[in-house]
C-alpha positions as CSV (number, residue, x, y, z in Angstrom):
1,X,67.9,-53.1,-37.6
2,X,64.5,-52.5,-39.1
3,X,63.5,-49.2,-40.6
4,X,60.8,-47.8,-42.9
5,X,62.1,-46.5,-46.2
6,X,60.8,-45.2,-49.6
7,X,61.9,-47.5,-52.4
8,X,61.9,-47.0,-56.2
9,X,62.5,-49.2,-59.2
10,X,64.9,-46.7,-60.8
11,X,67.0,-43.6,-60.0
12,X,64.6,-41.4,-61.8
13,X,62.1,-41.1,-59.1
14,X,60.0,-38.4,-60.9
15,X,59.4,-40.6,-64.0
16,X,55.8,-41.9,-64.3
17,X,57.3,-45.3,-65.4
18,X,59.1,-45.6,-62.0
19,X,57.4,-47.9,-59.4
20,X,57.5,-46.4,-55.9
21,X,57.1,-48.5,-52.8
22,X,56.4,-48.0,-49.1
23,X,59.0,-50.5,-47.8
24,X,60.5,-52.0,-44.7
25,X,64.3,-52.5,-44.7
26,X,66.0,-55.2,-42.7
27,X,69.7,-55.0,-42.2
28,X,71.3,-57.9,-40.3
29,X,74.5,-58.1,-38.3
30,X,76.1,-59.8,-41.3
31,X,75.3,-56.6,-43.3
32,X,72.7,-58.5,-45.4
33,X,69.8,-56.4,-46.6
34,X,66.2,-57.5,-47.2
35,X,63.2,-55.4,-48.1
36,X,59.4,-55.9,-47.8
37,X,57.2,-53.8,-50.1
38,X,53.9,-52.9,-48.7
39,X,51.1,-55.0,-50.1
40,X,47.9,-53.3,-48.9
41,X,48.0,-49.6,-49.9
42,X,45.9,-46.9,-48.2
43,X,43.1,-45.8,-50.5
44,X,43.2,-42.0,-51.2
45,X,46.5,-41.8,-49.4
46,X,48.9,-44.1,-51.3
47,X,46.7,-45.0,-54.3
48,X,43.6,-43.9,-56.2
49,X,41.3,-45.9,-58.5
50,X,42.1,-45.2,-62.1
51,X,39.1,-42.9,-62.9
52,X,39.5,-39.3,-64.0
53,X,36.6,-38.1,-61.8
54,X,38.3,-39.6,-58.7
55,X,41.4,-37.6,-59.5
56,X,39.3,-34.4,-60.0
57,X,37.5,-35.0,-56.8
58,X,40.7,-35.5,-54.9
59,X,42.1,-32.2,-56.3
60,X,39.0,-30.3,-55.4
61,X,39.0,-31.8,-51.9
62,X,42.7,-31.6,-51.1
63,X,43.5,-28.5,-53.0
64,X,46.4,-30.1,-54.8
65,X,46.5,-32.7,-57.6
66,X,47.3,-36.3,-56.8
67,X,50.9,-36.4,-58.1
68,X,51.5,-40.1,-58.2
69,X,50.5,-43.3,-56.4
70,X,52.6,-46.1,-54.9
71,X,52.9,-49.6,-56.3
72,X,51.8,-52.5,-54.2
73,X,54.3,-55.3,-53.4
74,X,53.6,-58.9,-54.4
75,X,55.8,-60.9,-52.0
76,X,54.3,-62.8,-49.0
77,X,57.6,-64.3,-47.9
78,X,58.7,-63.4,-44.3
79,X,62.1,-61.8,-43.7
80,X,64.8,-63.9,-42.2
81,X,67.3,-63.1,-39.5
82,X,69.4,-64.7,-36.8
83,X,69.4,-63.9,-33.1
84,X,72.6,-65.5,-31.8
85,X,72.6,-69.0,-33.2
86,X,68.8,-69.0,-33.6
87,X,67.2,-68.5,-37.0
88,X,64.0,-66.6,-36.9
89,X,61.5,-65.2,-39.3
90,X,59.9,-61.7,-39.3
91,X,56.4,-61.1,-40.5
92,X,56.6,-57.6,-41.9
93,X,53.7,-55.2,-41.5
94,X,53.5,-51.5,-42.5
95,X,50.9,-49.1,-41.2
96,X,47.4,-50.5,-41.0
97,X,48.4,-53.8,-42.5
98,X,48.3,-55.1,-39.0
99,X,44.5,-54.8,-39.0
100,X,44.1,-57.0,-42.1
101,X,44.1,-60.6,-40.8
102,X,43.9,-62.3,-44.2
103,X,47.1,-60.5,-45.3
104,X,49.1,-61.1,-42.2
105,X,48.1,-64.8,-42.3
106,X,49.9,-65.3,-45.7
107,X,53.3,-64.8,-44.0
108,X,52.9,-67.5,-41.3
109,X,55.2,-70.4,-41.5
110,X,56.1,-73.1,-39.0
111,X,58.9,-72.2,-36.6
112,X,59.8,-69.1,-34.5
113,X,58.3,-65.9,-36.0
114,X,57.6,-62.4,-34.8
115,X,55.3,-59.8,-36.3
116,X,57.0,-56.4,-36.7
117,X,54.8,-53.4,-37.5
118,X,56.0,-49.8,-38.2
119,X,53.3,-47.2,-38.5
120,X,52.7,-43.5,-38.6
121,X,49.5,-42.8,-36.7
122,X,50.1,-39.0,-36.8
123,X,47.0,-38.8,-39.1
124,X,44.9,-39.3,-36.0
125,X,46.5,-36.4,-34.1
126,X,45.7,-36.6,-30.4
127,X,42.4,-38.6,-30.9
128,X,41.7,-42.2,-29.9
129,X,42.5,-43.4,-33.4
130,X,46.0,-44.5,-32.6
131,X,44.8,-46.6,-29.6
132,X,42.0,-48.2,-31.6
133,X,44.6,-49.1,-34.3
134,X,46.7,-50.8,-31.6
135,X,43.9,-52.7,-30.1
136,X,42.8,-54.0,-33.5
137,X,46.4,-55.3,-34.1
138,X,46.3,-57.4,-30.9
139,X,44.0,-59.8,-32.6
140,X,46.7,-60.7,-35.2
141,X,48.8,-62.0,-32.3
142,X,45.9,-64.1,-30.9
143,X,44.8,-65.4,-34.2
144,X,48.2,-66.5,-35.4
145,X,49.9,-67.2,-32.1
146,X,52.8,-64.9,-33.0
147,X,54.2,-62.1,-30.8
148,X,54.5,-58.6,-32.2
149,X,57.0,-55.8,-32.0
150,X,55.3,-52.4,-32.8
151,X,57.0,-49.1,-33.4
152,X,54.6,-46.2,-33.9
153,X,54.8,-42.5,-34.5
154,X,52.1,-40.9,-32.3
155,X,50.6,-44.4,-31.9
156,X,51.2,-47.1,-29.4
157,X,54.8,-48.5,-29.3
158,X,55.2,-51.8,-27.5
159,X,55.6,-55.5,-27.5
160,X,52.7,-57.9,-27.6
161,X,52.8,-61.6,-26.6
162,X,51.3,-64.4,-28.7
163,X,48.3,-64.2,-26.3
164,X,47.7,-60.6,-27.1
165,X,49.1,-59.1,-23.8
166,X,51.7,-56.4,-23.3
167,X,52.6,-57.7,-19.9
168,X,56.0,-59.4,-19.7
169,X,55.3,-62.9,-18.4
170,X,58.5,-63.0,-16.4
171,X,59.0,-59.4,-15.1
172,X,55.3,-58.5,-15.1
173,X,56.2,-55.1,-16.5
174,X,54.0,-53.4,-19.1
175,X,55.9,-53.4,-22.4
176,X,54.5,-50.2,-23.8
177,X,56.1,-46.8,-24.2
178,X,54.0,-44.7,-21.8
179,X,54.5,-41.6,-19.8
180,X,53.9,-41.3,-16.0
181,X,50.2,-40.7,-16.7
182,X,49.8,-43.8,-18.8
183,X,49.5,-41.9,-22.1
184,X,51.2,-43.2,-25.3
185,X,51.7,-39.7,-26.5
186,X,55.2,-39.9,-25.2
187,X,58.6,-39.4,-26.9
188,X,61.3,-41.9,-26.0
189,X,62.5,-45.4,-26.5
190,X,61.5,-48.8,-25.1
191,X,63.8,-51.6,-24.1
192,X,61.9,-54.9,-23.6
193,X,61.9,-58.5,-24.7
194,X,59.7,-60.4,-27.2
195,X,59.5,-64.2,-26.6
196,X,59.1,-66.3,-29.7
197,X,57.4,-69.6,-29.6
198,X,59.5,-72.4,-31.0
199,X,56.5,-74.4,-32.2
200,X,55.8,-76.7,-35.1
201,X,52.1,-76.4,-35.3
202,X,50.0,-73.6,-36.7
203,X,46.9,-72.0,-35.2
204,X,43.4,-72.7,-36.5
205,X,43.2,-69.4,-38.2
206,X,46.7,-69.7,-39.7
207,X,45.7,-73.0,-41.3
208,X,42.1,-72.3,-42.4
209,X,41.7,-68.6,-42.6
210,X,38.2,-67.1,-42.9
211,X,36.4,-70.2,-44.1
212,X,34.8,-70.8,-40.6
213,X,33.4,-67.3,-40.4
214,X,32.2,-67.4,-44.1
215,X,30.6,-70.9,-43.5
216,X,28.9,-69.7,-40.4
217,X,27.4,-66.7,-42.2
218,X,26.2,-69.0,-45.0
219,X,24.6,-71.4,-42.6
220,X,22.9,-68.6,-40.8
221,X,21.5,-67.2,-44.1
222,X,20.2,-70.6,-45.1
223,X,18.6,-71.2,-41.7
224,X,16.9,-67.8,-41.8
225,X,15.8,-67.8,-45.4
226,X,12.7,-70.0,-44.9
227,X,11.5,-67.7,-42.1
228,X,11.8,-64.6,-44.3
229,X,9.9,-66.4,-47.1
230,X,7.1,-67.6,-44.7
231,X,6.8,-64.1,-43.2
232,X,6.5,-62.6,-46.7
233,X,3.7,-65.0,-47.7
234,X,1.9,-64.3,-44.4
235,X,2.2,-60.6,-45.1
236,X,0.6,-61.0,-48.6
237,X,-2.3,-63.1,-47.3
238,X,-3.2,-60.6,-44.6
239,X,-3.0,-57.7,-47.0
240,X,-0.2,-56.1,-45.1
241,X,-2.1,-55.9,-41.8
242,X,-0.3,-57.0,-38.6
C-alpha cells in the first residue's frame, strides 16, 4: 500500500525547529515501512524564499500569513517492494515532481522499476490544468522506459506504459479512470495492470541526462554568433538603413 502522508521530525509539530515533510509512505505485505520525502517543493505553496518582503507580499495577497514551510527531502533512493517472489523498485513522485525530468532520472536503477505518482490537482478546479499535468508526466515514462502508476485527486488517475501509452497491450483497454463521457472528473477506483520491464540496460536519457539538449543549444549558439556579429557590422556601415 502506498499513501501520501504528512511527516515531521518530532512530535511537537508546531515548533519552528520541527522539520515537516510532504511524504509518500510504502507499507509492504511484510509490514515493513518506507517513506519518501518530497524533494522538489512547490514555490509559494510549500516553501517561500527567505526574504521578509516575500512573506509580506504573500500575506497581502493571500490574506493570511505564511505560517511555516515544508522541508525538502534529500534521498534519491527508490523504494523497494516484492510482488510475489519478484523484487521491484518504486520511483516515488509527489505532485508535480513527475514533470521534472532531471529529478525523476536520479531514481533510475537497472532492473524492474515503476514510477508511482500521487498528486492533488484540485488547485486547477475543472480546468484543463489536470490533463496538461498528466500529459507532461507521460514523457517521464518515455524518457526513462519505466511504466507509471498515477493516483490523482481531480486529476488523471491511470497506468501508463514504458512507451507512454495508457492502452493495455494485452486487453487493449484504456487504463484511465474515466466516466461514460470520457471525462477524468470521475469518482471511483481503477483495477488495472502495470507491466514492468525486466531489463538490464538504461535509456539514453537515464544514462546521460540533459547533456545532449544543452550541447545542442551551445552548438546552435556558436553557429549563429558569427551571423549576428556580421549583421551588426553591416548595420553600422549602412548607418542603420535597410
